[in-house]
N, C-alpha and C positions, 0 to 999 in steps of 0.2 A: 504497501499499500502505498509506505513510505515512497519509493519507488520511481513513483506514479505519479505519484504530486509532484514532487521532486521534476517530474516533465513534462508535469504541469505549467510549473511555476515556470520553469525553462525557453520556456514552447512561446508563456504570454510575452513578459518580459525581450522576448528576441521580437514580436510581434511588433511594441510598442518602442523598441530600438530603431525598424523599419521602418514602419511609419514615421517618426519625428525629424525620421534623414530625408523621406522625399517633402513631405513637411519645407523642409528648410531647406529644402533647395530646392523646390517650390517656392515658395516664401521667398529664397535670394536670385531667381529666372526671375520676379516680377516685381523691382527693378534695376532704376538703369538713367540714361541723364536725360532729364525732356525734350531737347530735342529729338532724341531717335524715339520718342513713346510715342510722343505729338506727331510723328513723321512714322510709325509703323501702325498707330490707330485711324491716319488719314487713308494713309495708302492698303491697309490692307480691311480693314473696314467700314475704310465710306465717311468717318466720325471725323464730327467736325465741333470742336467749342462753344459751351452752351449758357454757358455758365462759370463764374471766377468765383471762393472770397478767400479773402483771408483769414488764416485761424489764429489761434490765442499764441501762440509759438512761435509767428513771424511765417509760416508756413502759406507755400499757394495752394488749396483747393479746387481743381476745378473736373470737371463733369461737359464731357462727350457723350456726344450724339448722334445715331444715322437719322441715313433717314430710314432707314430699316424697324426703326424702331431700338436697336445693340446700344451700347451706353459701360461708358467706364467714366471712374472715378480717378483722377490724377490726388496725390498729395506729394508738395516739391516744398525740397528746403531752401533756403536762400543760396545755397555752392548751387543750386541743381540738378541738384538727384531727387526724380522721382523716381518713385510707387504709387505700380495699382492696389490700388485697395477694394475696389467694389466693382462688380463687372456683373453685365447680364443683358438681359431682351425684356425689352414689348417699355419702351418707356412713348407717356403720355410725358406733356406739355403742357399743366395750367395755368390760364389766365386766374388768375387773385385779383380782382376786386380788393380799393382799397378802400380800406371800411371808416377811414375817418379816425375821429379824436373819438379815448371811450369807448372803441366799439371791442 
């Protein structure tokens, strides 16, 4: 029984280590110089910037959207390094009316 438990624990640890390695590799692959990511989003996915904002820590947040509805959110450091923080499909642009003061 002890041998089976040890094998199960070892297999679980190995699976977790493989998963962590895969996640680290995937995360590292989503960061690059901003100019490269923007070019790739335009050429490969037909996405263009639709929104822009500054983050509290001085980063630049940008939303890129294609006519097909694919979208990507980039966050860039002041040094030009950008990372994809989210991407997806079925983007829907909504116009929000200004409710005015007190609303």
